[in-house]
C-alpha positions as CSV (number, residue, x, y, z in Angstrom):
1,M,3.6,-28.9,-3.5
2,K,1.4,-25.8,-3.4
3,H,-2.3,-26.3,-2.7
4,D,-3.4,-22.7,-1.9
5,P,-1.6,-20.0,-3.8
6,L,-3.2,-17.2,-1.8
7,N,-2.0,-18.7,1.4
8,D,1.5,-19.1,0.0
9,A,1.5,-15.4,-1.2
10,L,0.4,-14.0,2.1
11,S,3.0,-16.2,3.9
12,V,5.7,-14.8,1.7
13,I,4.5,-11.2,2.5
14,N,4.2,-11.9,6.2
15,N,7.7,-13.5,6.4
16,A,9.3,-10.6,4.4
17,E,7.6,-8.1,6.7
18,R,8.9,-9.9,9.8
19,S,12.4,-10.0,8.5
20,G,12.4,-6.3,7.7
21,K,12.7,-6.6,3.9
22,L,11.4,-3.9,1.7
23,K,10.6,-6.0,-1.4
24,C,9.4,-9.6,-2.0
25,E,8.3,-11.7,-4.9
26,V,5.2,-13.8,-5.1
27,S,4.8,-16.6,-7.6
28,P,2.8,-18.0,-9.3
29,A,0.7,-14.9,-10.0
30,S,-3.1,-15.1,-10.3
31,K,-6.0,-12.7,-10.7
32,L,-7.2,-13.4,-7.2
33,I,-3.8,-12.6,-5.7
34,G,-3.6,-9.4,-7.8
35,R,-7.0,-8.3,-6.5
36,V,-6.1,-9.0,-2.9
37,L,-2.9,-7.0,-3.4
38,K,-4.9,-4.2,-4.8
39,V,-7.1,-4.1,-1.6
40,M,-4.0,-4.2,0.5
41,Q,-2.5,-1.3,-1.4
42,E,-5.7,0.8,-1.2
43,N,-5.7,0.3,2.6
44,G,-2.1,1.3,3.0
45,Y,-0.5,-2.0,3.9
46,I,1.8,-2.3,0.8
47,E,3.3,0.5,-1.2
48,S,3.0,-1.0,-4.7
49,F,3.1,-4.1,-6.7
50,E,3.7,-5.0,-10.3
51,Y,3.1,-8.0,-12.5
52,V,6.1,-9.4,-14.4
53,E,5.5,-12.1,-17.1
54,N,7.9,-15.1,-17.1
55,N,7.9,-18.7,-18.4
56,S,6.0,-20.1,-15.4
57,G,3.0,-17.8,-15.6
58,G,4.2,-14.6,-14.0
59,I,5.2,-13.2,-10.6
60,F,4.3,-10.1,-8.5
61,N,7.1,-7.8,-7.3
62,I,5.8,-6.2,-4.1
63,T,7.2,-3.1,-2.4
64,L,6.5,-3.3,1.3
65,M,6.0,-0.4,3.8
66,G,6.5,-2.1,7.1
67,N,2.8,-1.7,8.1
68,I,1.8,-5.3,8.4
69,N,1.7,-7.0,11.8
70,K,-0.1,-10.1,10.5
71,C,-1.8,-11.3,7.3
72,Q,-3.4,-14.7,6.9
73,V,-6.0,-16.5,4.9
74,I,-9.2,-17.6,6.5
75,K,-9.9,-21.3,6.1
76,P,-12.6,-22.5,5.6
77,R,-13.9,-19.7,3.4
78,W,-16.9,-18.7,5.5
79,T,-19.9,-17.3,3.7
80,L,-21.2,-14.2,5.3
81,K,-24.3,-12.0,4.9
82,R,-24.0,-8.2,4.8
83,N,-25.3,-7.9,8.4
84,E,-22.7,-10.5,9.7
85,I,-19.6,-8.6,8.8
86,E,-19.2,-7.1,12.2
87,D,-19.3,-10.5,13.9
88,Y,-16.4,-11.7,11.8
89,E,-14.5,-8.4,12.4
90,S,-14.6,-9.1,16.1
91,R,-13.5,-12.7,15.6
92,Y,-10.5,-12.0,13.3
93,L,-9.4,-8.5,13.9
94,P,-7.7,-7.4,17.2
95,A,-9.7,-4.1,17.7
96,Q,-12.5,-2.1,16.2
97,N,-11.5,-0.1,13.1
98,F,-8.0,-1.7,13.2
99,G,-7.3,-4.1,10.3
100,V,-9.1,-5.3,7.2
101,L,-11.1,-8.3,6.3
102,I,-10.8,-9.2,2.6
103,I,-14.0,-10.5,1.1
104,T,-14.9,-11.8,-2.3
105,T,-18.3,-10.6,-3.4
106,N,-20.3,-10.4,-6.6
107,K,-18.9,-6.9,-7.0
108,G,-15.3,-8.1,-6.8
109,V,-12.8,-8.4,-4.0
110,L,-13.5,-5.8,-1.4
111,S,-12.4,-4.8,2.1
112,N,-14.9,-5.1,4.9
113,T,-15.6,-1.3,5.0
114,D,-16.3,-1.2,1.2
115,A,-18.6,-4.3,1.5
116,K,-20.6,-2.5,4.3
117,V,-20.9,0.7,2.2
118,Q,-22.1,-1.3,-0.8
119,G,-24.3,-3.5,1.3
120,V,-23.1,-6.9,0.0
121,G,-22.0,-10.1,1.6
122,G,-19.7,-12.8,0.2
123,K,-17.0,-15.2,1.2
124,L,-14.1,-14.4,3.6
125,L,-10.7,-14.7,2.0
126,A,-8.2,-13.2,4.4
127,Y,-7.5,-10.7,7.1
128,I,-4.7,-8.2,7.6
129,Y,-3.7,-5.8,10.4
């Protein structure tokens, strides 16, 4: 029984990376998972992903690069202000300028660096390094 599709998707990616696979499939697909995958791709953690329609709502085929040490959702989804981003970076990421916090904002799903540049806060979704 699946309660958190984003957690399930990141678990599949994390397990595929640890076992050395170059591809993995995430189902069911959702807009939120697609936007998180886009942030991961922009930051160089996955090579590519594509949406494939099927009877159960669709899947994402993901091509991995071997750059992920750990990716995990953040529960509960903490609300953070724009000046609190660095506090959460030190809490969830192992070193400064190493890894990415994924934040949902009113301007879309962004990385922590993009949120700082745009000067917005939001809710924490996940981290990856």
